[in-house]
N, C-alpha and C positions, 0 to 999 in steps of 0.2 A: 875700523868700521863701527858705526853706531850699533846699538842694540837692535838685533834683527827681527824681534817680535815673532819669532817662529817662522820667518819667511824662508830662510836659507837652509838647504839640506847639505850643501857642500860649499866651502869657501875656497875660491880660486884666485889666481892672479896671472892671467894669460893675456899676452899682447904680442904684437909684432912690431917691427920697426917701421911699418907703413905709416905714411901720412895721408890723410884723406878726409872725407866729409865728416867723419865722426871722431877725429883726433881729439884726445883728451876726455872723451865720454866713457863712462863706465856702464856695464850692463850685466844682467843675469839672464839665465834661460831656464825654462820649466824642466822638470825631471823626466819628461818624455822626449827630450831632445838630446841627441848624442853629443857627448864631449869626450874626446879621446882619453883613454886611461881610466874612465869612470863608468860604472854600471848605471844605466838609466833605470831608475826604480819604478817608473810609471805609477808612483804613489802607493806601492804595495811591497812590503818586505819579502813576501814569497816570490814575487816577480824578480826582485833583486837577487835572491838566492839562486834562482834557476836560469839566470841569463849572464852572459859573459860581459866583460868590460868592452866598451866601444873601441874599435881599432882606429877610428878616425872621427873627426868632428862632422856633425851634420853640415852640409854646404851652407845653410843659413848662418851658422856660427862663423864659418870661415870668411864669408862675405863681410860680416861685421868687423871681424878682426882685421881683415885686409883693408878696411876703411878707417883704421886707426883707433877703433874702440878697444877697451880693455874688459875682458870677461872676468868678473869677480866672484861668480858663484852660480850654483844651480838652486832651484827653488822648489819648495814643497807644493803639492797639488792634491786634488781629490783622487781617490782610488780609480785607476784605469781611465781617468779623465771623464768619468761617467756621472758627474753631478754638477750642480750649479751653486753650491753653498760655501764650499771651502773647508768643510769639516772632514777630518781624516782620523779614523779611530786608531791608526797605527803611529802616525807621526804628529798628531795634534792638529789644532786649528790655528793658523796664523792670526795674530791679533790685528783687527782692523784699526789703523791709526786714526781714522776719522770718526769712529764710533766703537769704542772698545767693548761695549755690551752687545754688539751686533755681529752677525756673520760677515766675513770679508768677501764672500762670493767666490765661486770656483768655476771650472776646475783649476784655472790658472791663479790660484789664491796667493801663493807665495810671490809670484811675479808682480802682482798688483800691490801687495803689501810692501814689497821692497821699494817700489817707486813712491808710494804714498808716504812711506816713512823717511824718504830722502836718502836711502842707502845707495841708490844708483840714479843715473840720468834717464835710463830707459830699461825696459825689460821685455823679453820675448815670451809669448805664451802660445797656446793653440786654442782654436775655437771650432767646435763642432755644432753645438746647439746653444751657444751663448757664453762659452767659457772664458772669453776675454771681456765681453760686453757686461756681464753681470758683475764681476769684481771691479771693473772700472767704475761702474755706477755706484756700487756700494762703498768704495773707498775714496770717492770724490776726485778721481783723476781721469785723464783722457785715455780712451782705449779704442783701438782700431782692429777690425777684422778685414783681411784682404779678400778680394774676389777669389772664389774657388779656383785653384790652379795658378794663381798669379805668382805665388812664392812656392818653390819646390818643397815637397814633403820628404825628400830623401833624408834618412837618418832621424826621422820622427816616428815614434810608435803610433800606429793608427788606432782610431776607435771606429769610425764609420767613414771610409775613404770618399764616399760621394759627397760628404759635407765637411770633412776636416780641412781646416785652413790655418795658416800662420797668422798671428796677430801680435800687437805690441802696445805697450803702455808708456806714458810719460806724464809729467806734471804740466808741460806747456805744449802748445800746438806746434811750435817750431821744431821741437824735438821729434814729434810724431812725423813731421814732414821730412826731417833729415834722415830718419830711418827709412822712410818710404823712398827717398832718393836713392838709397843704397839697394834696397830689396826689390822694389817694384819695377816691372817692365814699363815701357812707354805705354800710355793709354791707347786704346783702340781709336781709329779714325772717328771724327765727330764725337769726341768724348767729353765735350764741354757739359758742365752742370750748372744750371741757373734758375730753374723754376721750382719753387717750393711746393710740394704736394702734401698738405696736412691730412694724414690718414685719420679720419674721424673715429673709426672703430677703435683705434688704439688708445684714444683719449678717454673713452668711456670707462668708468669704474676706477680711475686712478685716485690715489690718495689725495686728500686736500693739500697736503704739503707740496706735492708735485704741481698741482694746479696753481697754487699761489706763487711758487718759484718760477714757473714757466710762463706766466702771463706776460711779463715785460719782455723777456727774450723773444717770445712769439710775435708780439707786437712789433718788435724791432726787425724780426725776420720778414714780416709782411711789408715793412717799409723798405726793406733791403733790395727787393726785386719782385718779379712776377710770382704770384702764388695762386693756388686753387685748393679746393677740398676734394677728397676722394673717399670712397668706401669700398670695402671688399665684401662685407656682409657676414653675418654670423654663420651661415651655412658653409662659406669658404673656410672660415677659421676652424670650425668643428671638424670638417673633413680633412683639411690640411694637417691639423694636429694629429689626428689618428693615423694618417698615412705616413707622416714624418716619423712618428714614434715607431711604427712598424719597420720602416726602412732603416732607421738608425739601429734599432735592436737587432734586426737580421744581420746587418753588417758588423755590428759589435760582436755577435756570436761567431760569425765567420772569421773574424780577426783573432778572437781569444778563446773560443769555445774549446778547442783541443787542449790548450794550456790549462784551462779551468778544470776540464775533465781529468786531466792527468795529475794535477797537483792539489785539487780540492782546497783552494785558498779560502780563508775566512774573510768575508766582506762585511762592511758596516751596513746599518739600516739604509734603505734606499737603493744603494748599489746592488746589494744582494737580491732585492726584489726585481730590479731592472734586468739583471742577468737571468734570473729565473723566468721572467717574461720572455726574454730573448730566445730561450730554448724552444718556445712554442710558436714563434713567428715562422710562417711557411714561405717558400719561394713564390708561391702564388700571391701572397700578401705583399711581398716586395715588388712583384711585377705590377700589382694594382697601384702601389704607391708611385712607381715610376710613370705609369699611365696617367695618374691624376696630375702629377707634376707637369708632364708634357702638355696635357690639356689646359692646365691653369697658366702656364708660362706666358702665352700671348696676352692674357688679361693683365698680368704683372707688367709686361712690356708696355702695354697700352697705358697703364696707369702712370708709368714713368715718362712716357712720351719721348720726344727727341732730346730733351735736356733736363728732365725732371729729377728731383731727389725727394724721397719720402721723409717727412718729418714726423716723429712720434716719440713717446717716452722710451727711454732705454728699458726701464722696468716700471711696472705700474705702482710700485711702492718702494719705500726705503728698505735698506737691508733688514732682514728679519732679526729679531732678538735671539740671542743664544738660548734663551729659555723657552722658546716656542716649541710646541709639540711636534712629533714626527709627522702626524697627520696634517697639521697646519703647514709645515714646511713642504710636504709633498704637494699639497694643493697650490702653494705659491710657486713651486717649480713649474707646474703646468701653466700657471698664469704667465710666467715669464716666457716659457717656450712658445706660447701663443704669439708673442711679439717677435721673438728671436727667429722663428721659423721662416719669416719672410726673406731674410738674407740667407739663412742656412739652406733652405730647401731649394732656392733658386740661384745660389752661388754668387750673391751680390756683396759688394763691400759695404761696411757700416762703420761709422765713427760715433762714439759716445762722448758727449761733452758735458762736464759737470756744470750745474747751475748754482748760483749763490743761494745758500739755504742757512737758516738759523739753527737747524738741528742736524740730524744725520743727512748725508748727501742725497741728492736726487740728480737725474741726468736726462738730457735730451739727446736724441739720436737722429742722424742723417743716414739714409740708405740710398746708395747710388746704383747706376746701371752697371752690369758686369763689364769689367775692363776699364771703368772710368775711375779707378782708385786714386790716381794722382789729382785728378780734377776735383774729386770729392774732398780730399785733404786740403787742397787750395781753397775751396769754398769754405771749409771749416775755419781756415786761417782768417779769411775775410770776416766771417761771422764773429769769431772770437774777438777780433780787433774792434768790430762794431759794438759788440756787447760790452766790452771794456770801456768804451767811450760813453755808453749810455748809462752806466751804473754810477 
């Protein structure tokens, strides 16, 4: 295997005799996904010391093995999956192959780096608040977050179960589709996706690098089929971010608070503050977040319409430099979450597509209706083919 750039936590070589959709493909899985005979570290050595080896594979792993793929490793991740940068004070920060002086993105950092470095054909991660989408954008590869509940989470360590979803990475769109063929259920009835909805709020304040890289692909998208513009408004984003943050924190403490209280683990900057905040979020605040989501959902559905997909930047900037301050990085985390929460809060599928760029990568995203995962990937296949022709 090539130099792993800090992506791999465990090297494996597991396969079955099965022949299937993924025969000959290699893959890795994130350290919060169970592989029989190994402890899922969840990105923290104290977690690893206090938990037993998995007795069986997570079903998502078995489904991939049964489709002919070979599991060649587990991958490093942010502590407890509670960050978006890829920096881990215990296991190190995987090196971003596309921009070695920049963060790789997290929390599925090692999975993205393994794909970007050409170590494997595809990689499995998890995404709660952007943990597949951020590293895909930062490492210049494709990344997909499935609809909430589309892929079972058995054998996967939770962070915030209302938002946790399986996702995957690949260097080409056909590989994304092949994994989807194995893991995704059939789309809901009337699951077609065809009308581009440019979310104007999401394009405000993006870096000039994104604006320059996105101009031609967006023009191609407008020529590709019907499109329109939409806006959600600053009041929506401000309220949604506050409620999403509270609901995520409440569920993260529900999932891990007892373990943290019993073991007093040392966390790095950012994760430590987020868990400290989580201790203060009340059940009433979580209920308020659920009520906000229920009230806002019809507006999201109306924005998507019968066959719409939201078009927006995956992140509003390129990967942050490794030298940026903690304060700057925290501010950028919330800038990203502002965009990521649309899919996370409402359980929607999202695919991040890298754009041609002269410097560090930038990426465009499509967000589809819940349960239209396969249609969204098929649309991305058509768009990538069109983009390839026009360049």
